[in-house]
C-alpha positions, 0 to 999 in steps of 0.5 A: 851602141852607136851615137843617136842621130842628130848629135853633132860633135865638136872636135877639140885639140887634145891640148885643150883638155884641162885638169878642171875641164868639162871632161874632168868634171864629168869623169869625177862625177861618174866616179863619185856616182860609182858608174862605169863608162858602159853604164853612163853610155847605156843610160845616156843612149850614146856610145861608150867611145863618145863618153870616153872621148868627152872625159878625155877632152878629145870631143865635145858632144852636142847640147842633146848628148851632153844633157843626156850624159849629165842626166845619166850622171844625175847632175845639172848641165849648169854645173859645167858652166864657170863663173868668176864671181857667182855672188848671191843669185838673183832671179831677175838680173844677171850682172856682167861679172856673174855670167856663167861660161862653158868653154867648148875648147880651143877649136870650139866656142865659148857660151855665156849664160845671160839669163837667170836659172829661175827663167826656164821658158827662155834663155839668152846666151852670148856665143864666141865662135872661134875661127874653125869653131863649129856645132859639127857636120851633122845637123841637129834640132830640138823637139819644141820651141824656137831660136833667134839671135843676131850677129854682134861681130864677125861672120856666122855661117848658118845652115837651116834644113840644108839651106846655108846662109852667111850672116854679117855683123848686124844680121839677125835670124829666127826659126822654129827649133824643130828645124835641122841646124848647124852653124860654124865660123869659117872666117879668120875673125871670131864670131860673136853672136847673141843667141836666144832659145825657148825654152832654156836648153841649159 
């Protein structure tokens, strides 16, 4: 079975894999559920190779594929996010020290959730895209909603329906989520981006 279309991956440095990283958590959950790689791949409609590489910390799947794998494991994607101090959950405010983080590896990016889980209609994230970080070579989209944001620092390369734009600090963007996109950082400076999506994807 091949990986579905519109499912870019982020190639990670093998040294980036950590004992408590995303791959290790997915593998632990799979074992707890008593599922084989083949069964998880079948349920998620992705390749066995992709699931194996993700578990070993060699590849990071797209948002869509990651959601499908988590769905196959019957776990919320939110379980993969870390927080230094969760504290008491608030359905209105997320304090800076309570932001949950998802590190996509040494050559990828870090995402911080800035909105509470109780609000599923919209989601705000802070993206830190390291030099060389990327959503992959294959554009992707979502079936509904919209996306917008602004570059807080650095430069962001954004491709929408084959049209590539360079966004500098202070530049903003917005587009329907159904459009085919990918983005990356090709400069030597980490790009910091405020990214807003509707509906929430995590």
